[in-house]
C-alpha positions in Angstrom: 48.1 9.1 -32.3 44.7 10.7 -32.7 44.8 13.9 -34.7 43.4 17.0 -32.7 41.1 19.3 -34.7 43.0 22.6 -35.0 40.1 25.0 -34.4 39.0 23.2 -31.3 42.5 23.2 -29.9 42.9 26.9 -30.6 39.7 27.8 -28.7 40.6 25.5 -25.9 44.0 27.2 -25.6 42.2 30.6 -25.6 40.1 29.5 -22.6 36.9 29.3 -24.6 35.7 25.7 -23.8 32.2 26.2 -25.1 33.4 27.1 -28.7 36.1 24.4 -28.4 33.4 21.8 -27.6 31.3 22.8 -30.6 34.2 22.3 -33.0 35.3 19.1 -31.4 31.7 17.7 -31.9 31.8 18.8 -35.5 35.1 17.0 -36.0 33.7 13.9 -34.2 31.0 13.5 -36.7 33.7 13.2 -39.4 35.1 10.2 -37.5 31.9 8.8 -35.8 33.3 5.4 -35.0 35.8 6.6 -32.4 34.2 5.8 -28.9 37.1 7.3 -26.9 36.6 10.6 -28.7 32.8 10.6 -28.0 33.4 9.7 -24.3 35.9 12.6 -23.9 33.2 14.9 -25.5 30.7 13.6 -23.0 33.0 14.5 -20.1 33.5 18.0 -21.5 29.8 18.4 -22.0 29.1 17.3 -18.4 31.7 19.7 -17.1 29.9 22.5 -18.9 26.5 21.4 -17.4 25.3 20.1 -20.7 23.9 16.8 -19.6 21.6 16.2 -22.5 24.5 16.7 -25.0 26.6 14.4 -22.8 24.0 11.7 -23.1 24.0 12.2 -26.8 27.8 11.7 -27.0 27.6 8.6 -24.9 24.9 7.1 -27.1 27.1 7.7 -30.1 30.0 5.9 -28.3 27.7 3.0 -27.3 26.7 2.5 -30.9 30.3 1.6 -31.6 31.2 -0.2 -28.4 29.0 -1.2 -25.5 31.0 -1.2 -22.3 29.9 -1.3 -18.6 31.8 2.0 -18.0 29.9 3.9 -20.7 26.6 2.4 -19.5 27.3 3.5 -15.9 28.1 7.0 -16.9 24.9 7.1 -19.0 22.7 6.0 -16.1 24.2 8.6 -13.8 23.3 11.3 -16.4 19.8 9.9 -16.8 19.2 10.1 -13.1 20.5 13.7 -13.0 18.2 14.7 -15.9 15.1 13.1 -14.2 14.8 10.0 -16.4 14.8 7.1 -13.9 12.9 4.7 -16.2 15.6 4.9 -18.8 18.2 4.7 -16.1 16.6 1.4 -14.9 16.8 0.0 -18.5 20.5 1.1 -18.7 21.4 -0.6 -15.4 19.6 -3.8 -16.4 21.7 -3.9 -19.6 24.8 -3.1 -17.5 24.3 -6.1 -15.2 24.1 -8.3 -18.3 27.3 -7.0 -19.7 29.4 -7.2 -16.5 31.8 -10.1 -16.2 31.3 -12.6 -13.4 34.5 -11.5 -11.5 33.4 -7.8 -11.4 31.7 -8.1 -8.0 32.3 -4.5 -6.8 30.7 -3.1 -9.9 27.8 -5.5 -9.7 27.2 -4.5 -6.1 27.1 -0.8 -7.0 24.9 -1.4 -10.0 22.4 -3.6 -7.9 22.3 -1.0 -5.1 21.5 1.8 -7.6 18.9 -0.3 -9.4 17.2 -1.2 -6.1 17.2 2.4 -5.1 15.5 3.4 -8.4 12.9 0.6 -8.1 12.1 1.7 -4.5 11.7 5.3 -5.8 9.1 4.0 -8.2 7.3 2.1 -5.5 8.3 -1.3 -7.0 9.5 -2.8 -3.7 9.2 -6.4 -5.0 11.5 -5.7 -7.9 14.0 -4.0 -5.6 13.9 -7.0 -3.3 14.4 -9.5 -6.2 17.4 -7.5 -7.5 19.2 -7.6 -4.2 18.3 -11.2 -3.5 19.8 -12.3 -6.8 22.9 -10.2 -6.0 23.3 -11.9 -2.6 22.9 -15.4 -4.1 25.6 -14.7 -6.7 28.1 -12.9 -4.4 31.3 -14.8 -3.5 34.3 -14.1 -1.3 34.7 -11.9 1.7 32.3 -9.1 2.5 33.4 -5.5 1.8 32.1 -2.2 3.0 30.2 -1.8 -0.3 28.7 -5.3 0.3 27.5 -4.2 3.8 25.7 -1.2 2.3 23.8 -3.6 0.0 23.1 -6.0 2.8 21.7 -3.2 4.9 19.4 -2.1 2.0 18.3 -5.8 1.5 17.5 -6.1 5.3 15.4 -2.9 5.1 13.5 -4.3 2.1 12.8 -7.5 4.1 11.5 -5.5 7.1 9.3 -3.3 4.9 7.9 -6.4 3.2 7.2 -8.0 6.7 9.7 -10.8 5.9 11.3 -10.7 9.3 12.4 -14.3 9.3 14.4 -13.8 6.1 15.9 -10.7 7.6 17.1 -12.6 10.6 18.7 -15.3 8.5 20.5 -12.7 6.4 21.9 -10.9 9.5 22.9 -14.2 11.1 25.0 -15.0 8.0 26.7 -11.5 8.2 27.3 -12.1 12.0 29.1 -15.3 11.2 31.4 -13.5 8.6 32.2 -10.7 11.1 32.2 -12.9 14.2 29.5 -10.9 15.9 30.9 -7.5 15.2 28.4 -6.5 12.5 27.6 -2.8 11.9 25.1 -1.1 14.3 22.6 -0.7 11.5 22.3 -4.4 11.1 22.1 -5.0 14.9 19.2 -2.6 15.0 17.4 -4.3 12.1 18.0 -7.6 13.9 16.1 -6.3 16.9 13.4 -4.8 14.7 12.9 -8.2 13.1 12.6 -9.9 16.5 9.9 -7.4 17.5 8.0 -8.2 14.3 8.2 -11.9 15.2 6.9 -11.2 18.8 10.2 -12.1 20.5 10.4 -8.9 22.6 12.9 -10.0 25.2 15.4 -11.0 22.6 14.8 -7.8 20.6 15.5 -5.6 23.7 18.8 -7.5 24.3 19.8 -7.0 20.6 19.2 -3.2 21.0 21.4 -2.8 24.0 24.2 -1.6 21.7 22.0 1.2 20.4 21.0 2.5 23.8 24.6 2.8 24.8 25.4 5.0 21.8 24.8 8.8 21.9 21.3 9.9 20.7 22.6 12.8 18.7 24.5 10.6 16.3 22.0 7.7 16.0 18.6 9.4 16.2 17.6 7.9 12.8 17.9 4.4 14.3 15.9 5.4 17.3 13.1 6.6 15.0 13.3 3.3 13.1 12.8 1.3 16.3 9.9 3.6 17.3 8.2 3.1 13.9 8.6 -0.7 14.4 6.8 -0.5 17.7 4.0 1.5 16.1 3.8 -1.1 13.2 3.6 -4.0 15.6 1.0 -2.4 17.8 -1.1 -1.5 14.8 -1.1 -5.1 13.6 -2.4 -6.4 17.0 -6.2 -6.7 16.7 -7.7 -6.4 20.2 -11.4 -6.2 19.1 -12.7 -9.7 18.3 -9.6 -11.4 19.7 -9.8 -14.7 21.6 -7.7 -13.2 24.4 -8.5 -9.5 24.3 -6.9 -8.6 27.7 -3.5 -10.2 26.7 -3.5 -8.7 23.2 -4.5 -5.3 24.7 -1.6 -5.4 27.1 0.8 -6.3 24.3 -0.4 -3.5 22.1 -0.3 -1.0 24.9 3.3 -2.0 25.7 4.4 -1.3 22.1 2.5 2.0 22.0 4.2 3.0 25.3 7.7 2.0 24.1 7.2 4.0 20.9 5.9 7.0 22.9 9.0 6.8 25.2 11.4 6.8 22.3 9.7 9.6 20.5 9.8 11.7 23.7 13.5 11.3 23.7 13.8 12.3 20.1 11.9 15.5 20.4 14.5 16.9 22.7 16.7 17.2 19.6 16.1 20.1 17.3 16.6 17.8 14.3 13.6 15.7 15.3 11.3 18.3 17.0 9.1 18.4 13.9 5.5 17.7 12.9 6.3 14.1 11.7 7.4 13.1 15.2 4.6 15.1 16.9 2.1 13.2 14.8 3.5 9.9 15.9 3.4 11.0 19.5 -0.3 12.0 19.2 -1.2 8.7 17.7 0.5 6.9 20.6 -1.4 8.9 23.1 -4.7 8.4 21.3 -4.2 4.6 21.1 -3.1 4.3 24.7 -6.2 6.3 25.8 -8.5 3.8 24.1 -6.7 0.8 25.6 -6.4 2.3 29.1 -8.8 1.2 31.8 -8.8 4.3 34.1 -11.2 6.9 32.7 -9.3 9.8 34.2 -6.0 8.6 32.7 -7.6 8.0 29.3 -9.1 11.6 29.4 -5.6 13.0 30.2 -4.1 11.1 27.3 -6.7 12.3 24.9 -6.2 15.9 26.0 -2.4 15.4 25.4 -3.1 13.9 22.0 -5.3 16.9 21.1 -2.5 19.3 22.0 0.0 17.4 19.8 -2.4 17.1 16.8 -3.3 20.8 17.1 0.5 21.5 17.0 0.8 19.5 13.8 -2.2 21.2 12.2 -0.7 24.7 13.1 2.6 23.7 11.5 1.1 21.9 8.5 -2.3 23.4 7.8 -4.7 20.9 6.2 -2.8 17.8 7.4 -5.4 15.1 6.7 -4.4 12.6 9.5 -4.2 15.3 12.1 -7.6 16.7 11.1 -9.3 13.2 11.2 -7.7 12.4 14.6 -8.8 15.7 16.1 -12.4 15.1 14.9 -12.4 11.7 16.6 -10.9 13.0 19.8 -13.4 15.9 20.1 -16.3 13.5 19.7 -14.9 11.1 22.3 -14.3 14.0 24.8 -17.8 15.3 24.2 -16.8 18.9 24.3 -19.7 20.7 22.6 -17.7 24.0 21.9 -14.8 22.1 20.3 -17.2 19.8 18.4 -18.9 22.9 17.0 -15.6 24.6 16.1 -14.4 21.3 14.5 -17.5 20.9 12.4 -17.2 24.5 11.2 -13.6 23.8 10.3 -14.5 20.7 8.4 -12.8 18.3 10.9 -16.1 16.5 11.7 -18.7 15.4 9.2 -22.4 15.8 10.0 -23.0 12.0 9.7 -20.3 11.4 12.5 -22.3 13.5 14.9 -25.5 11.5 14.5 -26.2 8.7 17.0 -25.6 5.2 15.6 -28.5 3.4 14.1 -30.0 0.4 15.9 -29.0 -2.8 14.3 -31.6 -4.2 11.9 -33.5 -7.4 12.8 -32.4 -10.1 10.4 -35.2 -11.3 8.2 -36.3 -14.9 8.3 -35.2 -17.0 5.4 -38.0 -17.6 2.8 -39.2 -21.1 2.2 -38.6 -22.6 -1.1 -41.9 -23.0 -3.0 -43.1 -24.5 -6.2 -42.9 -22.1 -9.2 -46.4 -23.2 -10.5 -48.0 -22.5 -7.1 -46.3 -19.1 -6.9 -47.5 -18.2 -10.4 -51.1 -19.2 -9.6 -51.1 -17.1 -6.4 -49.7 -14.1 -8.3 -52.4 -14.4 -11.0 -55.1 -14.7 -8.4 -53.8 -11.6 -6.6 -53.7 -9.6 -9.9 -57.3 -10.7 -10.7 -58.5 -9.5 -7.3 -56.7 -6.2 -7.7 -58.3 -5.6 -11.2 -61.8 -6.5 -9.8 -61.3 -4.1 -6.9 -60.2 -1.3 -9.3 -63.3 -1.9 -11.5 -65.6 -1.7 -8.5 -64.0 1.5 -7.3 -64.4 3.1 -10.7 -68.1 2.0 -10.9 -68.8 3.5 -7.5 -67.0 6.7 -8.4 -69.0 7.0 -11.6 -72.4 6.4 -9.8 -71.5 9.1 -7.3 -70.8 11.6 -10.0 -74.0 10.8 -11.9 -76.0 11.1 -8.7 -74.5 14.5 -7.9 -75.2 15.7 -11.5 -78.9 14.6 -11.2 -79.3 16.5 -8.0 -77.8 19.6 -9.6 -80.1 19.4 -12.6 -83.2 19.0 -10.5 -82.3 22.1 -8.5 -81.8 24.1 -11.7 -85.2 22.9 -13.1 -87.0 23.8 -10.0 -85.5 27.3 -9.9 -86.1 27.8 -13.6 -89.8 26.8 -13.2 -90.2 29.2 -10.4 -88.8 32.1 -12.4 -91.0 31.2 -15.3 -94.2 31.2 -13.2 -93.2 34.6 -11.7 -92.7 36.0 -15.2 -89.0 36.6 -14.8 -88.1 35.6 -18.3 -84.5 37.0 -18.3 -83.6 35.1 -15.2 -85.4 32.0 -16.6 -83.3 32.1 -19.7 -80.1 32.6 -17.8 -80.8 29.5 -15.8 -82.1 27.3 -18.7 -79.7 28.3 -21.4 -76.7 26.3 -20.2 -78.6 23.1 -20.3 -80.5 23.7 -23.6 -79.6 21.5 -26.6 -77.1 23.0 -29.0 -75.7 22.2 -32.4 -73.2 20.0 -30.7 -75.7 18.0 -28.7 -78.5 17.6 -31.4 -77.9 15.1 -34.2 -77.1 16.8 -37.4 -78.7 16.2 -40.8 -76.8 14.5 -43.5 -77.5 13.9 -47.2 -78.1 10.6 -48.7 -77.1 9.9 -52.3 -80.6 10.7 -53.5 -80.5 14.2 -51.9 -82.9 13.4 -49.0 -81.8 14.5 -45.6 -81.4 11.7 -43.0 -80.7 12.0 -39.2 -77.3 10.7 -38.0 -79.2 8.4 -35.6 -80.3 6.1 -38.5 -81.3 5.9 -42.2 -84.9 5.5 -43.5 -84.8 1.8 -42.8 -83.7 2.2 -39.3 -80.2 1.1 -40.0 -77.0 2.2 -38.3 -76.0 5.9 -38.9 -73.7 6.5 -41.8 -71.6 9.6 -42.4 -72.0 11.0 -45.9 -70.9 14.3 -47.2 -73.3 17.1 -48.3 -74.1 17.1 -52.0 -71.3 18.8 -53.8 -71.8 22.2 -55.4 -72.4 21.6 -59.2 -69.6 22.8 -61.4 -69.9 24.3 -64.9 -69.4 21.7 -67.6 -67.0 22.3 -70.5 -69.9 23.2 -72.9 -71.7 25.6 -70.5 -71.7 29.2 -71.5 -69.6 31.4 -69.3 -69.9 35.0 -68.8 -66.7 36.8 -69.3 
């Protein structure tokens, strides 16, 4: 028999489980290869709400012996502590360790693994897990099996695999001789709706309509969501038979609206989520309806429902977008102004639509050599035109300057003849030659000054420096 640590036993008898657990763990480290002891410590830790310590104890037990029971307890603790990724890894290992005859445990593990995959948005992985379970399952169906089948059918419907869902439910019907659970009957009808077999779907749902709404409201909501999904998938615009498709879509919207109207009579479903679905149904039926008055009434009813949603859930994006569209369609200027101030309508949505652009004629394919020649000719003409414009501009400037100078000379001559020398100098001084306009003298090597305009021989002007100032040589006397 296993020896009980004395101190742990003493504290346990004194009703001090926390201290007893501490001493038990200390003693367990002295005999670390005892998986049963570590499992008992994990149970005690979990009873004291010490999940992290319980996971540690299970990990120590798993190092000695890997068993499906320990792996299941570990994944439960991982889910409780918010570690679903590690729980998925643990369940995957658990499925590998389970023997082939442990069908009940495999079913529970597959259900939990599918739930975790669905929580992470990995619908494909959840579907694959349940499909593999269904292919490996043998023997009669149990209640646990029916739960897994129901989850698998829901995965098929969410993945728009209605045909596979029908096949699955037909197999269950054969096993139960037509007395399958109501959940599967409803999913059978939903699959038929998705496949466009509306009459068969309504017949399959007769069992649901005969049951009390208070107890099966969630199934009513599932059927309403299916009608909304089917109606949303019907494309009326651009259809080959728009009238027929429009009637089909309107029928599904109307059925969904009818079911939602029944649900809101219950306090449990009189909530913003259902109001929003009702508003969408009214809005879609208003667009598909032919009578303008009826369409306007439906839009007004949709506005009331979406306003109700926005009041209960401020900032609800879908409700705000729907209200903006409805106000624009109704053409109510006051509401449009209020909606634009509240940010429900963007300024670009209030502008009239632009006229469609006229498509350009396709360009002809031309030879690259000819295109290059034409481009070079165009560039030559542009350069010639620019040169002519510059010449004309320069000539106009010179002509204006000559006119201005003639006027100054005439006025200066008049002042000189009249003897107004000060006025004459004021006029003539700005145009007199200065040191910057008269050529300067420069010095040639021989010391003879020469103009910059040319040397003695009439050559080109050369720039030379003035003769350097003579410096004192080394033998010249200097005055101290």
